[in-house]
N, C-alpha and C positions, 0 to 999 in steps of 0.2 A: 464207918457207921455199921452197927449191927443190924441184922434184918428187922424190918418193921412190918407188922401186920395190923391193918386197920379194919375194923368191922363196919360194914354198912348194913343197917337193920331196917329194911323197908317192909311195908305191909305185904308185898307180894313175894319177897325173897330176902333172906339175909345172906351176905357173902363177904369174903375177905378181899382186901386189897393188899398185896404184897409189894413192898418196896425194898429191893435188895440188889446190890451190885453183884453181877455175875449169875443171876438166877436163871438165865437162858440155858445154862449147862444142865440145870436140874429140872427142866420143864416136864419131862415125862413123870417124874416122881411127884411134882407139885400138882400136875393135872390129876393124877390118881388120887392124891389126898383131897382134891376138890370134888371128887366123885364123878369125874368126866369118864364117859363110857369109852369102850374100845373103838366104837365107830365115830371117828372124828375127821373133819375136813378142815384143812388149813387154807385160809384165804388171805392173800397178801398182794403187794404191788411189785412190779418188776424192780423198782428202785430198792425197796426194802429187801427183796429176795437176793438181789445182787450183793448187798452189804452183809446180810445175816442169814441167808438161806442155808448155807452149808452147816452152820452151827445148829440151826433149828432142825434141819433134817437129821443131824446126828442125834439130837436130843429126843426127837419124836419118832425115829425109826421110819416105818413104812406108811405113815399117814398120807392120805391123798392131799394134794395141794392144788390150788387154783390161783392164778395171778390175774388181777383186774387193774384197770387204769386208776391212778391216784389223781388228786387235785380237785378243787371245787367244781370245775367244769365237767368232771366225770361223776359227780354226785347226782346221778339221774336214774330214772326208771330203767333205762337201757342197761346200765351196769348191773342193777339188781336182777334184771332178766337173765343176764349172762350167768349169774350165780345160781338162779333157779334152774337154768338149763343144765349146768354141771351137776347139781345135786340130783336132778331127775335121772340123768345118764348114769350116775353112780348108784342109783337105786337107794339113795339115802332115806331112811325111815325116821320115825319120831324118836328113835333112840340116839340119833346123831347129835354131836356137839360141833358147832362151827367155831373155829379158833381164828379170831381176827387179829392179824399181825400187821401193824402199820400205824399211821397217824390218824388224826381225827376223821378225815374223810373215809378212810377204810373202815374205821370203827363204826361210823354212822351208817354207811351203806351196807356193810356186812351185818350189822346189828338189825337193820330193817329187814334184810333177807331172812335172818334167823327168826325175827318176830312174826313173819308172815308165811314162811314155808311150812306147809302142813299145819297152819294156824299156831305155829310157835315151836321152836326146838332150842336145844341148849346153846349157850353162847359163852365164850371166854374171850376176854380182851388181853392182848399183849401189846401195849402201846409203845411205839418206837420214836415218838417225838415228845418234846417237853410239854407242848400244849396238850397232847392226848394223855400223857401221864398224870398231869395235875388236874385235868378238867374233863375232857369229853368221854374218857373211858369209864368214868364213875357216874352213876345216877340213872342209867337206863334210857336216856334219850337217844332215839335212833331215827334216822329219816334221810330224806333226799331234798334237793332244791327244786324249785319251780322257776321258770324264766322271770316271773314277777316277784319272787321273793325267796329268801333263804329259809330252808328247813320248814317249808309250809306243808310238806307231806311227811308224816312220821307217826311214831308211836312211842310207848314206853315198854321196854323189854330189858329187865335187869339181867346181868350176866351171872354165871355161876361163880366166877372169880375174875380178878384183875391182877396181872403180874407185870409190875413196872421195874425194869432193870435200868438204872441210871447209866450204866456203862455203854449201852447202845447209843446214847446221845452223842458219843464221841464222833460218830460218822455224820451227824447232822451238819448241813451248811450253816454258817454263822447267822445268816438272815433267818433261817427257820428256827434256830435256837432262840434268837432274840424275840421272835414272834411268840414263842411259848412263855418267855419271861414277862411279857405284858400281862398274861393271864395270872401269873404269880403275883404281880403288882395288884391286879384286881382283887385277889383274895386278901391282901393286906389292906386295901382300901375298904372292903366291905366288912371285915371281921377281925383283923389282927394288926394293930399298929406296930407291934414288935416285928412281925414278918416284913412289913413295909420298910422299917428301919434297917433290918438285917440285909435285905436285898441291896439297899444303897451302900451299907457298910462293907459288905463282902462281894460287891459286884465284880471286881477284878477276878477273884478266885472262882466265882460262879461262872463267869464267861470263859475262864480257862477250863471249866468243867472238872475242877478239883472236887473229888467225891466228898471230901470232908465238909465242903461248903454247899455243894449242890444237893446231895441226898437229903439233908434236913429240910431244905425249903420245899422239896418235892413232897416229903412226908407231911409237913405242916399244911401244905395246900390240900393234900388228899384228906387230911383230918377235917379241915373246914368243910370241904365238899361233902364228905361222908356224914358229918353232923347235920348239915342242912338237909340233905336228901333223906336221911333217916327221919327227920321231923316232918318233912313235906315231900312225899315221893312225886306227886303229880303237879307240882307248881300251883297249888291252890292258895298258898300264903307265903311263908318265909322264903321258899325256894326262889321266888322272883328276884331276891337280891342278887342271885348269881347272874342276872341279866345286866348288871352294872356295866355300862359302856357298850352294851350290845345293841341297844335301840338304834343309835346312829351308826354303829359299826356294821350291822347287817345291811343298813341302807347303803352305806358306802360300797360294800361288796356287790350289792345287787345292781346299782346304777353303773358300775364299772364292769359288769358281767363276769365277776369273779376272776378277772384277768390281771389286775394290777396289784392288789393288796393280799398279803397273807392275812388270815383271820385275826391273828393277834395284833397286827398293825392297824387294822380297821377298828378293833376294840380299843386300842390306844387312843385313836382320835375320838372315839365315842366317849371314853373316860374324860378326856380333856373338855369335850363339849358339855357334858353334864356337870363337870366341876365348875365351868364358867357359869352355867345356869344356876348352880347352887349359890355361887357368890352373888349373882344378880338378884336372887331371891332372898338373900340375907341369911341363909341357913348353913353356909360353908365359908370358912375364913379365907381371906385372900392369901394369907401366909401358907395355908395348907394347899390351896390350889397351886401356888407357886412351887411348893415342895413336890407335888405330883408332876407338874410340868418339867421340873428340873430332872427328876428321876427318869421320866420318859425320854427326855433329851439325852441323858447319859447312856441309855440303852442302845442308842444308835439312830441314824437318820431314818425318817419315815418317808415313803413316797409322797409327793406333793398332792394336795387336794385343791390347789388354786384354780383348776379348770372345772371343778365340780360346782353345780348350782345348789345353793342352800334350799331353794324351793323344790328342786327335783328330789333332794334327799328327804325333805319333809313329806313329800307325796309318797315316797317309797316307805317311809316309816308308818304311814297311815295304812299300808297293806300288811304291816308286820303282824305276826301271830299274837303279839302282846297287846293288841287292840281288843278291848272287851266292851261290848255295848256301845261301840263308837268312840270310846275313850282310850287314849294311849296311856298305858301305865309306864311311868318313868322312875328309875331308881336314882335318887339324888343323894350325893354325899352330904352328911352333916358333920363329919369329922373324919380323920384318917382312922378307919376301923369301924365306922358307923354310917348307916344309910337311912333313908326314908323313902317310901314309895308314894308317889303322887299321881293323880289322874287328871290334873287340871292345867297341864302345860299347853299353852296356845301355840299354834303354828308360828306366829310371829316371834314368840319367845325363843323357840327352838332355832328358828332361822337366824336370830341375832347371835346365838351362841355358836352356831355352825360357822357364821362369818368370822367370829372371834378366833376360831382355830384355823382360818385360812381359806375357807371356801368363798366363792363369789356370791353376791346377793342374787 
């Protein structure tokens, strides 16, 4: 696949998303083209640095680098404080650009540090997981978790550029890769029936990480995210469709203290729950719900939710940031590739759909 550049045009900043196999080797040139200053600090995780640090160091020369813990349990104010400490010790000023290299957690935490250090400095995302490449690196959402909920503390801070290299996904564990594919399925569900069908048709090649099959689905997911974010930067309207599956998904992560589920796995359960809810409300066909369930099952086994209480999940959802004026806004599917946002789902309705995906009453 030839290099793809997708433009994100928000009110606060326009920036490119590059999707290109092997682009890590050209990072220095690409950063210069994006207007990144000479003063830059690379922040990554030990796992990512072990896999890709040597090639990144070669490409970026003498850039300062800092390693911080990865994983949802590290998505805290303490990790952000470590980044602040390092920046202050380096005497980083407002001309600095922070380069976040890692998965979604690294992107969110480093992005939040960039948004708040000296009231905002430059940020570049180099996502190294499928989930981060297709979703979290684009759109400017940055933040950290609270013990009572996911992403409750955060901001919007658009990057200067995003550089997604599909070749780095070759080092991802199979489970992590599958977790990202659930987000690709989400994009098909909310906006592109063709993408949904292609994932099912080309699944074997995608799972093998065949670039001819994988890179196009990454690029198409990025295009959908870029289009939605360009239309609605701060989630006042259409951007809320990106939360499809996330209402219940975030609750599943929170009640299990971010220890059992990958984000994409929790979102998969969330998609199944709202698909069931859509069928019960008569807005989503049973045949399409079954098609979604079949594709999710083909992607691989999900951790069990049989010990989770539907009531506890509903209570966690009520603390979600998507609650407005006491009403929980839920993205329901109306077809594969189409959705509707509603704010009148009762706790009892959601509990029934959660039980339908395997939780206990």
